[in-house]
C-alpha positions in Angstrom: -65.0 -81.5 37.0 -65.4 -77.8 37.6 -64.3 -78.3 41.1 -61.1 -80.1 39.9 -60.5 -77.2 37.5 -60.9 -74.7 40.2 -58.5 -76.5 42.5 -55.9 -76.8 39.7 -56.3 -73.1 38.9 -56.0 -72.3 42.6 -52.8 -74.3 42.9 -51.4 -72.7 39.9 -52.1 -69.2 41.3 -50.4 -70.3 44.6 -47.4 -71.6 42.7 -47.1 -68.3 40.8 -47.4 -66.3 44.0 -44.7 -68.4 45.7 -42.4 -68.0 42.7 -43.0 -64.3 42.7 -42.3 -64.2 46.5 -39.1 -66.3 46.1 -37.9 -64.0 43.3 -38.6 -61.0 45.4 -36.7 -62.5 48.4 -33.8 -63.5 46.2 -33.5 -59.9 44.8 -33.7 -58.5 48.3 -31.0 -60.9 49.5 -28.8 -59.7 46.6 -29.4 -56.1 47.5 -28.6 -56.7 51.1 -25.5 -58.6 50.2 -24.4 -55.8 48.0 -25.0 -53.2 50.6 -23.1 -55.1 53.2 -20.1 -55.5 50.8 -20.2 -51.8 50.1 -20.2 -51.2 53.9 -17.2 -53.3 54.3 -15.3 -51.6 51.5 -16.2 -48.2 53.0 -14.9 -49.2 56.5 -11.5 -50.1 55.0 -11.3 -46.9 52.9 -9.8 -44.8 55.7 -6.9 -47.2 56.0 -6.0 -46.7 52.3 -6.0 -42.9 52.9 -3.8 -43.4 55.9 -1.3 -45.4 53.8 -1.0 -42.6 51.2 -0.5 -40.1 54.0 2.3 -42.2 55.4 4.0 -42.4 52.0 3.8 -38.6 51.7 5.2 -38.1 55.2 8.6 -39.8 54.4 10.0 -37.0 52.2 8.5 -34.4 54.6 10.3 -35.9 57.6 13.5 -36.2 55.6 13.4 -32.5 54.8 12.5 -31.5 58.4 15.1 -33.7 60.0 17.9 -32.5 57.8 18.3 -28.9 59.3 18.0 -30.4 62.8 20.9 -32.8 62.0 23.0 -29.9 60.7 22.2 -27.4 63.5 22.9 -29.9 66.3 25.8 -31.6 64.5 24.2 -35.0 64.7 25.7 -38.0 62.9 24.7 -38.8 59.4 24.4 -42.4 60.5 21.4 -41.3 62.7 19.9 -39.3 59.8 20.2 -42.3 57.4 18.8 -44.7 60.0 15.9 -42.4 60.6 14.9 -42.2 56.9 15.5 -46.0 56.5 13.4 -46.7 59.6 10.5 -44.5 58.4 10.6 -46.0 54.8 10.7 -49.5 56.2 7.6 -48.8 58.4 5.7 -47.4 55.4 6.6 -50.3 53.2 5.6 -52.8 55.9 2.3 -50.9 56.5 1.5 -50.9 52.8 2.3 -54.6 52.5 0.1 -55.5 55.5 -2.8 -53.1 55.2 -3.3 -52.6 51.4 -6.3 -54.7 50.3 -7.9 -54.5 46.9 -11.5 -53.2 47.1 -12.7 -56.0 44.7 -12.0 -58.4 47.6 -15.1 -57.0 49.3 -17.3 -56.4 46.3 -16.8 -59.7 44.3 -14.5 -61.9 46.3 -15.1 -65.0 48.3 -16.0 -63.7 51.7 -14.6 -66.7 53.5 -11.2 -66.0 51.9 -11.6 -62.3 52.7 -12.2 -63.0 56.4 -9.0 -65.2 56.4 -7.0 -62.4 54.9 -8.4 -59.9 57.4 -7.4 -62.2 60.3 -3.9 -62.6 58.8 -3.7 -58.8 58.4 -4.5 -58.4 62.1 -1.8 -60.9 63.1 0.9 -59.4 60.8 -0.1 -55.9 62.0 0.4 -56.9 65.6 3.8 -58.4 64.9 4.8 -55.3 62.9 3.7 -53.1 65.8 5.9 -55.0 68.3 9.0 -54.8 66.0 8.4 -51.1 65.2 8.0 -50.2 68.9 11.2 -52.0 69.7 13.2 -50.2 66.9 11.5 -46.9 67.9 12.9 -47.2 71.5 16.4 -47.8 70.1 16.1 -44.9 67.7 14.8 -42.5 70.4 17.6 -43.6 72.8 20.2 -43.1 70.0 18.9 -39.6 69.1 18.6 -38.5 72.8 22.1 -39.7 73.5 23.6 -37.8 70.5 21.6 -34.6 71.3 22.6 -34.7 74.9 26.3 -35.4 74.3 26.6 -32.7 71.7 24.9 -30.3 74.0 27.1 -31.1 76.9 30.2 -30.7 74.8 29.2 -27.1 74.1 29.8 -24.3 76.6 27.1 -23.8 79.2 25.8 -20.4 77.9 26.0 -21.3 74.2 23.1 -21.4 71.8 24.0 -25.0 70.8 23.5 -26.2 74.4 20.2 -24.3 74.7 19.0 -25.8 71.4 20.0 -29.3 72.4 18.1 -29.1 75.7 15.1 -27.6 73.9 15.1 -30.4 71.3 15.4 -33.0 74.1 12.4 -31.7 75.9 10.4 -31.1 72.8 11.4 -34.4 71.4 10.3 -36.2 74.6 6.9 -34.5 74.5 6.6 -35.2 70.8 7.6 -38.8 71.2 4.8 -39.4 73.8 2.2 -37.7 71.6 3.4 -39.6 68.6 3.2 -42.9 70.5 -0.3 -42.2 71.6 -1.4 -41.3 68.1 0.3 -44.4 66.6 -1.3 -46.7 69.1 -4.7 -45.1 68.5 -4.3 -45.7 64.8 -3.2 -49.3 65.4 -6.1 -50.2 67.6 -8.6 -48.5 65.3 -7.2 -50.6 62.4 -7.7 -53.7 64.5 -11.2 -52.7 65.4 -12.0 -52.1 61.7 -10.9 -55.6 60.8 -13.0 -57.1 63.7 -16.1 -55.2 62.6 -15.7 -56.4 59.0 -15.0 -60.0 60.1 -18.2 -59.9 62.2 -20.2 -58.7 59.2 -18.8 -61.6 57.1 -19.7 -64.1 59.8 -23.2 -62.6 59.9 -23.6 -63.0 56.1 -22.1 -66.5 55.8 -23.3 -67.9 59.2 -19.8 -69.2 59.9 -17.8 -68.5 62.9 -14.0 -68.4 63.4 -13.4 -68.5 59.7 
């Protein structure tokens, strides 16, 4: 009887130990899940900061492009299109890239991964359209600056300014393109990293 009692007590102690271990592992899993979600939120935070920077850049560009338009006697159609183009880019960026941080902290990760994949796809399409419109805008601006400059006398300040803006605009355009593409690819990589984290958590691939 004592032996049976000892066995029962031993099994009870083992059961309690296993329950304690299970509770510990569950708590550890919750902590790990929380840390991973915080990591995903942190990785997306720089994109949110970029969006606010882009919004602030619109009035800045509008103010800077205005004296250039007046000095070079460029068309107001070009000025209006420039502001409209920039505003459209910012609106599209905000629509595509703005994601609520609660998606990472409390949302369903499978749905979050789907939204991130959709974000990548829309971002790619937006980049293609933006680059096409950018080429048209640059060609339009270059043509106006060149024709206005050629219409002025050879030794005039207006012609010198026009040529200076053409050269400076060309260099600035290349630099801007490099920066823009770098931001685009960094955004895509950020999405890929977060999607990979979600797949590691859920154990599902190609969500």
